[in-house]
N, C-alpha and C positions, 0 to 999 in steps of 0.2 A: 504494500500500500504506500503510495506516494502522495503527499499533501503539498500543493504548490500555492504560495502566496503571490498573488498577482498585483500587489500594491505598487504603483508607480513604475510599471514595467511596460515595455513596448510589445504590442500584440504579436508581431512577426517573430520576435526573439523567443517569446514564450512557446509559440506553436512549433517552431523549428526544433527546439530542444525536446519537446514532448513527442514529436513524431519520431525522432531518432530513438528515444527510449522505447516507445511502443513497438516499433518495427523489430528492434533487437530482442525484446522480451518475447514477442510473438513467435519469432523464428527459433528461439531457444526452447519453445514449448513450456514457458513458465507463465503462471498466472500473475497478473498485476492489475491493480485498480488505482486510478489516478483521480484525486479530488482537487478541485480548484476552489480557493477561497478569495475573498475581496475582489470579485470580478468587476464590480462597479467602479473600481479605481484604476482600471487599465488605461494606458495612454493610446488614444486613437485619434487620427487626424480628421476622419469624416464620420458623421453620425447618421448618414442616410444610405439607403440601398437602391440602386438603379435597376430597373427591369424594363426590357423592351421586347415587344412581341414580333417586331419586324415590319409592322405597318407604319405608314407615315404618321407622325404626330402622336404615337402611342407610347411615349416615354413616361414611366411612372416612378415617382420617388416616394419611398416609404421610410419612415424613421423607425429604426430597430433598436433593441437593447444590445448591450455589449456582449451578452452571451451568444447572441446570433452570430456576431462577427468572429468570435473565438471559435465556435463550432465550424463555421465555414472555412476559416483559415486552416484549421487542423485537418478537416475533411479533404480539402484540395491539395494538401501537402502529402497525403498518404498515397501509396502506389495505386494505380488505376486498375484494380482487379477485384475479384470477388471476396477477397479477405478484408477489404476496406470497411464493410459494414460490421463485420465481426470485431474488428479493432475498435470502431467507434462506440460499441456497446460497453467497453471497459472504462469509459470516461464518465465521470460524474461531476456535475457543476453545482456548487453550493453558493448561495448568495449571502 
């Protein structure tokens, strides 16, 4: 079990370290659970999420919580295969 304090840390640095730990422990067939605390104090430059359907003028901006950005950054840094969903189930977010 790993507990990570996210207070005054940059989101990309946190997620890259976590992904390295998750991949190594998964391929060594060891069980690990990661807990994040103080997520509301992460340093992020943007606070909105852009989505576009491809049609003209259909850009949508939605304001999200910081947990959303942390999940997305970790999810996108994991390898693009069927193990990705299994690894993401081992992460727990506490506020």
